[in-house]
C-alpha positions as CSV (number, residue, x, y, z in Angstrom):
1,M,-13.9,11.5,24.2
2,V,-10.3,12.1,22.7
3,A,-9.1,9.4,20.5
4,P,-6.1,7.6,21.5
5,A,-2.7,8.7,19.8
6,P,-1.5,6.1,17.1
7,R,1.5,4.0,18.5
8,P,3.6,1.2,17.1
9,L,2.1,-2.2,17.0
10,T,4.7,-4.8,17.7
11,T,3.4,-7.9,19.7
12,R,2.1,-11.1,17.9
13,S,-1.1,-10.5,19.5
14,E,-1.6,-7.1,18.5
15,I,-0.7,-7.9,14.8
16,L,-3.0,-11.1,14.8
17,A,-5.8,-8.9,16.1
18,L,-4.9,-6.2,13.7
19,H,-5.2,-8.8,10.8
20,R,-8.4,-10.4,12.0
21,D,-10.3,-7.3,13.1
22,V,-9.3,-4.5,11.0
23,L,-7.5,-5.8,7.9
24,A,-9.5,-8.8,6.9
25,P,-12.7,-7.1,6.9
26,S,-11.4,-4.2,4.9
27,F,-9.5,-5.8,2.0
28,P,-10.4,-8.4,-0.6
29,P,-8.5,-11.7,0.2
30,A,-6.3,-11.1,-3.1
31,E,-5.0,-7.9,-1.7
32,L,-4.1,-9.1,1.7
33,I,-1.4,-11.2,3.1
34,D,-2.1,-13.8,5.7
35,A,-1.7,-13.2,9.5
36,E,1.3,-15.1,10.2
37,E,3.2,-13.7,7.3
38,L,2.5,-10.2,8.4
39,W,3.4,-11.0,12.1
40,R,6.8,-12.6,10.5
41,D,7.7,-9.5,8.6
42,V,6.7,-7.3,11.6
43,E,8.9,-9.4,13.9
44,H,11.8,-9.4,11.5
45,G,11.7,-5.7,11.0
46,S,10.7,-5.6,7.3
47,L,7.3,-4.0,8.1
48,E,6.3,-1.3,10.4
49,V,2.7,-0.9,11.9
50,L,1.2,2.1,13.8
51,G,-2.3,1.7,15.2
52,T,-4.9,2.9,17.8
53,G,-6.8,0.7,20.0
54,E,-9.6,0.5,22.6
55,G,-8.5,0.4,26.0
56,S,-5.3,1.9,27.4
57,D,-3.1,-1.0,28.3
58,G,-0.1,-2.2,25.5
59,E,-2.2,-5.2,24.5
60,A,-5.4,-3.1,23.7
61,R,-7.6,-4.5,20.8
62,P,-6.5,-2.6,17.6
63,V,-9.1,-0.6,15.9
64,S,-7.2,1.0,13.2
65,G,-3.7,0.4,11.7
66,V,-1.5,1.5,8.8
67,V,1.4,-1.0,7.6
68,G,4.6,0.5,5.8
69,A,7.6,-1.4,4.4
70,W,10.8,0.7,4.1
71,F,13.3,0.4,1.0
72,P,16.4,1.8,2.5
73,D,18.4,1.8,-0.8
74,E,15.9,3.5,-2.9
75,R,14.8,5.7,0.2
76,I,11.2,4.7,-0.4
77,L,8.6,3.7,2.1
78,L,5.5,2.0,0.8
79,V,2.0,2.1,2.8
80,L,0.6,-1.4,2.0
81,Y,-2.5,-1.2,4.1
82,L,-4.5,1.6,5.9
83,A,-7.7,0.4,7.4
84,I,-10.2,1.2,10.1
85,A,-12.3,-1.6,11.9
86,P,-16.0,-1.5,11.2
87,G,-18.0,0.5,13.7
88,H,-15.0,2.9,14.1
89,R,-15.0,4.3,10.6
90,G,-16.0,8.0,9.5
91,A,-14.9,9.8,12.6
92,G,-11.8,11.1,11.1
93,V,-9.6,8.3,12.5
94,G,-8.3,7.3,9.2
95,G,-6.8,10.9,8.5
96,A,-5.2,11.2,12.0
97,L,-3.6,7.7,11.9
98,L,-2.2,8.6,8.3
99,S,-0.8,11.9,9.4
100,A,0.7,10.4,12.4
101,A,2.5,7.8,10.4
102,L,3.8,10.1,7.7
103,D,5.2,12.3,10.4
104,T,6.6,9.4,12.1
105,W,8.1,7.8,9.0
106,T,9.4,10.9,7.7
107,A,11.3,11.8,10.9
108,A,12.7,8.2,10.8
109,H,13.5,7.8,7.4
110,D,14.0,10.8,5.6
111,P,12.3,9.4,2.5
112,L,12.5,10.4,-1.0
113,A,8.7,9.5,-1.4
114,I,6.2,7.8,0.8
115,L,3.9,5.8,-1.6
116,A,0.6,4.0,-1.3
117,E,-1.1,1.4,-3.2
118,V,-4.8,2.6,-4.3
119,E,-7.2,1.0,-6.4
120,H,-8.0,2.7,-9.6
121,P,-11.6,4.0,-9.3
122,D,-12.6,3.4,-13.1
123,H,-11.5,-0.2,-12.5
124,H,-12.5,-1.4,-9.1
125,A,-16.2,-1.3,-8.0
126,A,-17.4,0.2,-4.5
127,S,-18.4,-2.5,-2.2
128,E,-19.9,-2.3,1.5
129,A,-17.2,-4.6,2.7
130,H,-14.2,-3.0,1.2
131,G,-15.2,0.6,0.7
132,D,-15.5,3.0,-2.2
133,P,-12.2,3.6,-4.3
134,A,-13.4,7.0,-5.3
135,A,-13.7,8.0,-1.7
136,R,-10.3,6.5,-1.1
137,V,-8.8,8.6,-4.0
138,R,-10.3,11.9,-2.4
139,F,-9.0,10.9,1.0
140,Y,-5.5,10.4,-0.3
141,A,-5.9,13.8,-2.4
142,R,-6.5,15.5,0.9
143,H,-2.8,14.2,2.1
144,G,-1.1,15.5,-0.9
145,G,-1.6,12.6,-3.1
146,R,-0.4,12.5,-6.4
147,A,-0.2,9.4,-8.7
148,L,2.8,8.1,-10.6
149,A,2.3,7.9,-14.2
150,L,2.9,3.9,-14.1
151,P,0.7,0.9,-15.2
152,Y,1.0,-0.5,-11.7
153,F,-0.5,-3.7,-10.5
154,Q,-0.1,-5.5,-7.2
155,P,2.4,-8.2,-7.4
156,G,1.2,-11.7,-6.5
157,D,2.1,-13.2,-3.1
158,G,4.7,-15.7,-3.7
159,P,5.1,-17.9,-7.0
160,G,2.1,-18.5,-8.7
161,G,0.3,-15.7,-6.6
162,E,-2.8,-13.8,-7.7
163,R,-2.0,-10.4,-9.0
164,V,-4.2,-7.4,-8.5
165,P,-4.5,-5.3,-11.7
166,A,-5.4,-1.7,-12.2
167,L,-3.9,-0.2,-9.0
168,M,-2.1,3.1,-8.7
169,L,1.0,4.2,-6.8
170,V,0.4,7.4,-5.0
171,A,3.0,9.7,-3.8
172,L,1.7,11.4,-0.5
173,R,2.5,15.0,0.7
174,A,3.5,15.4,-3.0
175,D,1.5,18.7,-3.6
176,D,4.4,20.7,-4.8
177,R,6.0,18.2,-6.9
178,A,5.7,17.2,-10.5
179,T,7.9,14.3,-10.9
180,L,9.9,11.9,-9.1
181,P,13.5,10.7,-10.2
182,A,12.8,7.2,-12.2
183,A,16.2,5.5,-11.3
184,P,15.1,4.8,-7.6
185,V,11.5,4.5,-8.5
186,R,12.6,1.6,-11.0
187,D,14.8,-0.2,-8.5
188,F,12.2,0.0,-5.8
189,L,9.5,-1.5,-8.2
190,T,12.3,-4.2,-9.1
191,D,12.9,-5.1,-5.5
192,W,9.2,-5.1,-4.4
193,L,8.3,-7.6,-7.4
194,V,11.2,-9.8,-6.3
195,A,10.2,-9.6,-2.7
196,C,6.9,-10.5,-3.6
197,E,6.9,-13.0,-6.2
198,G,10.3,-14.6,-5.8
199,T,11.8,-13.5,-9.2
200,L,11.3,-10.8,-11.6
201,A,9.1,-11.9,-14.2
202,D,9.6,-11.7,-17.8
203,D,6.1,-11.0,-19.0
204,G,4.4,-8.1,-20.7
205,A,2.7,-6.6,-17.4
206,T,6.4,-6.3,-15.8
207,R,8.0,-5.1,-18.9
208,R,5.5,-2.4,-19.3
209,L,5.7,-1.4,-15.7
210,L,9.5,-1.1,-15.7
211,D,9.7,0.5,-19.0
212,A,7.5,3.3,-17.8
213,A,10.3,4.0,-15.3
214,S,13.0,3.8,-17.8
215,G,13.7,7.5,-18.4
216,S,15.0,10.3,-16.2
217,E,11.8,11.0,-14.3
218,V,8.2,9.7,-13.5
219,A,5.6,12.0,-13.8
220,L,3.1,12.7,-11.2
221,V,-0.6,13.3,-12.2
222,G,-3.3,15.1,-9.8
223,L,-5.7,12.8,-8.4
224,D,-8.4,14.7,-10.1
225,R,-6.9,13.3,-13.6
226,V,-6.7,9.6,-12.9
227,D,-8.5,8.9,-16.3
228,Q,-5.2,10.2,-17.8
229,L,-3.0,7.5,-16.1
230,P,-1.6,4.4,-17.7
231,V,-3.5,1.4,-16.3
232,G,-1.9,-1.9,-15.1
233,T,-4.2,-4.3,-16.9
234,L,-3.5,-7.9,-16.8
235,S,-4.5,-10.7,-19.3
236,G,-3.5,-14.4,-19.6
237,D,-0.4,-15.7,-17.8
238,E,0.2,-12.0,-16.5
239,A,-2.7,-12.5,-14.0
240,S,-0.5,-14.4,-11.7
241,A,3.3,-14.4,-10.6
242,P,5.3,-16.9,-12.4
243,G,5.7,-20.3,-10.8
244,A,3.5,-23.0,-9.4
245,T,-0.4,-22.2,-9.1
246,G,-1.0,-20.3,-5.9
247,S,-3.0,-17.6,-4.4
248,R,-2.3,-14.3,-2.6
C-alpha cells in the first residue's frame, strides 16, 4: 500500500488531533506547546504544518506531522516538531515527510537556512516513549544536517516557562556548507527568544548563546562530531525564562 502524500494540515480538528495523537506521545511535556496554542499559531499563520493521515478525506486522522515557523526578516525556517504516531514508526514515513516539507518550504520561501531543534545525544537519554536522540541525529544526518556551533537551549514558553537545556540547532540540506552568516542567525535567535519568552533575558545562558553568533559567521559541524559543539547548559535562574513561575 502506497503511503498518502503529505499535505498541509489547516483545520482545528486536524491540529488538535495531531497534538493529541502524534506530538504528545512523542515529546516530553517541557518541549511541547499546548494544543490550543498550536492551533492559534496555525490559524494566525505563524506556524505551518504538513502531515499524513489515515483515510482519504480532508479530516482524516493525522498519523504524522511536521511543524515549521518562518522568520521572513532573516529568511530562516525553524522546524519545531517532527513526529510519527506510535504504531506508524519505522516505515520511512518520517524521512518522506521531512523531504516533502523541505521541498515545500524551500519552494515557498527560498530560505537562507532550514533549522531543526535536536536533542544533544550526550545530554538527553533515550526512552521508549520519546525515542533515541542518537537515532534522531543519524536521521537528520541523512538529510544533510550540520549543527550550528552554538550553545543552544530551547526557550521557555512564556514568562517563567521551563527551558530545555542542551539542544542543537541543525541546518538541513547543508552538506556543502561550512558556515552560515552570523548576523541573520543572531537576529533569528533574538526574535525566537522574544517570541517564546516575551522578552530578551539578561542572563548568562542567553548572553553565551548570542555571543556565539556575534562574529561574521557561525560554523557548521558534522553530526558525527557533536562532541565538539558548545553545549547550552543551564544552571540556577537560567533554567527558566524571566518572569512569574510557570511551565512550558
